Backbone as a chain_set.jsonl record, in Angstrom:
{"seq": "MVGVDLAELILAVIIGTLAAIVYSLRVLIMLERRVASMEMNIQRMTNKVLHEEVLIEKIFKGKRK", "coords": {"N": [[-14.055, -58.357, -136.151], [-16.147, -58.972, -133.779], [-19.082, -57.638, -132.479], [-18.178, -55.032, -132.157], [-18.794, -51.742, -132.696], [-18.687, -49.374, -135.42], [-18.252, -46.815, -134.472], [-17.038, -47.282, -131.992], [-14.682, -48.457, -132.839], [-13.51, -46.317, -134.256], [-13.204, -44.529, -132.122], [-11.374, -45.972, -130.573], [-9.142, -45.916, -132.262], [-8.64, -43.166, -132.309], [-8.047, -42.685, -129.598], [-5.788, -44.298, -129.334], [-4.057, -42.969, -131.094], [-3.805, -40.478, -129.807], [-2.565, -41.334, -127.453], [-0.119, -42.193, -128.497], [0.886, -39.744, -129.377], [1.183, -38.372, -126.941], [3.114, -40.012, -125.706], [5.239, -39.623, -127.482], [5.747, -36.896, -127.105], [6.624, -37.015, -124.475], [9.024, -38.442, -124.771], [10.422, -36.59, -126.354], [10.698, -34.469, -124.537], [12.337, -35.667, -122.628], [14.652, -36.065, -124.18], [15.286, -33.405, -124.73], [15.977, -32.509, -122.213], [18.283, -34.02, -121.785], [19.951, -32.977, -123.782], [20.129, -30.347, -122.885], [21.517, -30.795, -120.531], [23.94, -31.74, -121.581], [24.759, -29.418, -122.892], [25.189, -27.744, -120.7], [27.352, -29.061, -119.509], [29.287, -28.763, -121.528], [29.495, -26.01, -121.507], [30.582, -25.617, -118.942], [33.062, -26.884, -119.304], [34.225, -25.263, -121.298], [34.419, -22.886, -119.877], [36.319, -23.631, -117.966], [38.525, -24.101, -119.634], [38.879, -21.532, -120.676], [39.56, -20.198, -118.326], [41.996, -21.46, -117.748], [43.451, -20.625, -119.995], [43.62, -17.883, -119.529], [45.206, -17.908, -117.232], [47.58, -18.979, -118.316], [48.238, -16.984, -120.155], [48.805, -14.894, -118.359], [51.05, -15.938, -117.116], [52.902, -16.058, -119.257], [53.053, -13.345, -119.933], [54.227, -12.354, -117.668], [56.772, -13.507, -117.827], [57.869, -12.31, -120.064], [58.517, -9.746, -119.357]], "CA": [[-14.298, -57.889, -134.809], [-17.553, -59.212, -133.486], [-19.648, -56.845, -131.399], [-17.575, -53.71, -132.074], [-19.377, -50.803, -133.653], [-17.762, -48.514, -136.145], [-17.937, -45.682, -133.592], [-16.069, -47.762, -130.996], [-13.416, -48.642, -133.542], [-12.95, -44.986, -134.51], [-12.793, -44.01, -130.826], [-10.155, -46.68, -130.181], [-8.053, -45.395, -133.094], [-8.346, -41.806, -131.846], [-7.382, -42.787, -128.292], [-4.448, -44.829, -129.591], [-3.265, -41.891, -131.697], [-3.5, -39.514, -128.743], [-1.576, -41.95, -126.559], [1.161, -42.158, -129.197], [1.354, -38.353, -129.363], [1.638, -38.078, -125.573], [4.37, -40.725, -125.495], [6.27, -38.955, -128.279], [6.092, -35.652, -126.401], [7.411, -37.407, -123.297], [10.373, -38.766, -125.248], [11.052, -35.343, -126.778], [11.066, -33.717, -123.333], [13.504, -36.337, -122.042], [15.802, -35.768, -125.031], [15.622, -31.997, -124.544], [16.683, -32.416, -120.924], [19.638, -34.556, -121.976], [20.71, -32.0, -124.573], [20.412, -29.219, -121.997], [22.575, -31.24, -119.626], [25.196, -31.745, -122.343], [25.143, -28.025, -123.114], [25.746, -27.235, -119.442], [28.686, -29.649, -119.346], [30.17, -28.113, -122.493], [29.731, -24.651, -121.022], [31.531, -25.717, -117.82], [34.392, -27.204, -119.832], [34.782, -24.087, -121.967], [34.804, -21.932, -118.837], [37.586, -24.103, -117.387], [39.569, -23.861, -120.627], [39.097, -20.095, -120.696], [40.29, -19.856, -117.099], [43.374, -21.929, -117.93], [44.1, -19.754, -120.979], [43.932, -16.615, -118.851], [46.372, -18.162, -116.374], [48.76, -19.15, -119.173], [48.594, -15.651, -120.666], [49.425, -14.146, -117.263], [52.4, -16.483, -116.898], [53.773, -15.621, -120.359], [53.251, -11.907, -119.833], [55.178, -12.141, -116.578], [58.119, -13.932, -118.266], [58.365, -11.403, -121.096], [58.995, -8.488, -118.779]], "C": [[-15.793, -57.981, -134.524], [-17.979, -58.318, -132.327], [-19.052, -55.454, -131.259], [-18.19, -52.83, -133.155], [-18.289, -50.014, -134.352], [-17.322, -47.339, -135.265], [-16.905, -46.086, -132.538], [-14.698, -47.955, -131.628], [-12.737, -47.294, -133.806], [-12.446, -44.369, -133.211], [-11.496, -44.674, -130.356], [-8.953, -46.169, -130.965], [-7.656, -44.001, -132.626], [-7.603, -41.848, -130.517], [-5.962, -43.328, -128.459], [-3.521, -43.772, -130.179], [-2.873, -40.853, -130.654], [-2.46, -40.061, -127.773], [-0.188, -41.936, -127.206], [1.736, -40.746, -129.203], [1.893, -37.994, -127.989], [2.977, -38.76, -125.295], [5.51, -40.051, -126.26], [6.702, -37.646, -127.633], [6.931, -35.936, -125.166], [8.856, -37.7, -123.692], [11.108, -37.498, -125.674], [11.5, -34.512, -125.583], [12.296, -34.341, -122.675], [14.76, -36.038, -122.854], [16.246, -34.319, -124.861], [16.374, -31.799, -123.24], [18.107, -32.934, -121.042], [20.512, -33.58, -122.744], [21.073, -30.8, -123.709], [21.521, -29.575, -121.013], [23.926, -31.26, -120.33], [25.676, -30.325, -122.593], [25.76, -27.418, -121.856], [27.152, -27.785, -119.216], [29.693, -29.004, -120.298], [30.499, -26.702, -122.037], [30.719, -24.655, -119.855], [32.945, -25.987, -118.326], [35.017, -26.001, -120.52], [35.175, -23.015, -120.962], [36.119, -22.333, -118.181], [38.747, -23.835, -118.342], [39.9, -22.38, -120.695], [39.889, -19.647, -119.473], [41.763, -20.268, -117.216], [44.12, -21.049, -118.931], [44.484, -18.419, -120.365], [45.148, -16.793, -117.954], [47.652, -18.288, -117.192], [49.205, -17.804, -119.738], [49.277, -14.815, -119.588], [50.855, -14.628, -117.018], [53.344, -15.996, -117.993], [54.03, -14.128, -120.327], [54.245, -11.588, -118.736], [56.6, -12.499, -116.986], [58.709, -12.965, -119.28], [58.986, -10.139, -120.503], [60.342, -8.613, -118.209]], "O": [[-16.583, -57.157, -134.984], [-17.297, -58.258, -131.304], [-19.394, -54.748, -130.311], [-18.119, -53.126, -134.348], [-17.133, -49.993, -133.929], [-16.165, -46.922, -135.309], [-15.998, -45.313, -132.23], [-13.675, -47.648, -131.016], [-11.532, -47.151, -133.602], [-11.381, -43.752, -133.191], [-10.622, -44.007, -129.803], [-7.868, -46.006, -130.407], [-6.468, -43.686, -132.552], [-6.628, -41.119, -130.332], [-5.037, -42.86, -127.795], [-2.349, -43.687, -129.813], [-1.728, -40.4, -130.627], [-1.577, -39.33, -127.325], [0.809, -41.692, -126.525], [2.945, -40.57, -129.051], [2.952, -37.375, -127.883], [3.874, -38.152, -124.711], [6.619, -39.923, -125.741], [7.889, -37.323, -127.616], [7.849, -35.18, -124.848], [9.794, -37.259, -123.027], [12.295, -37.348, -125.384], [12.574, -33.912, -125.617], [13.19, -33.629, -122.218], [15.82, -35.783, -122.282], [17.443, -34.032, -124.848], [17.31, -31.002, -123.176], [19.032, -32.358, -120.469], [21.677, -33.376, -122.401], [22.191, -30.291, -123.787], [22.369, -28.739, -120.702], [24.937, -30.852, -119.758], [26.875, -30.054, -122.514], [26.735, -26.67, -121.933], [28.043, -27.055, -118.781], [30.829, -28.732, -119.909], [31.636, -26.249, -122.161], [31.596, -23.794, -119.784], [33.91, -25.396, -117.841], [36.208, -25.741, -120.351], [36.161, -22.307, -121.17], [36.945, -21.474, -117.873], [39.818, -23.397, -117.921], [41.071, -22.008, -120.764], [40.785, -18.811, -119.581], [42.659, -19.517, -116.83], [45.3, -20.757, -118.734], [45.555, -17.884, -120.652], [46.025, -15.93, -117.917], [48.694, -17.76, -116.802], [50.4, -17.513, -119.796], [50.234, -14.098, -119.881], [51.754, -13.831, -116.748], [54.461, -15.568, -117.702], [55.129, -13.687, -120.665], [55.026, -10.645, -118.863], [57.546, -11.855, -116.532], [59.929, -12.815, -119.35], [59.882, -9.543, -121.1], [60.884, -7.64, -117.684]]}, "num_chains": 1, "name": "protein.A"}
């Protein structure tokens, strides 16, 4: 590397490392949002299943009497 001081090289490495850290944090935030979205969908599905189970229990309790 002609014309590049040691200080410039070290600065370039530090800036590159910081850029990689920022990009990694961005990816982690995106993944966390996806996981949160999946958790919300699972919660909605379990609420629907619970509602259906309550309805089925009411139907069976009505038939037993």
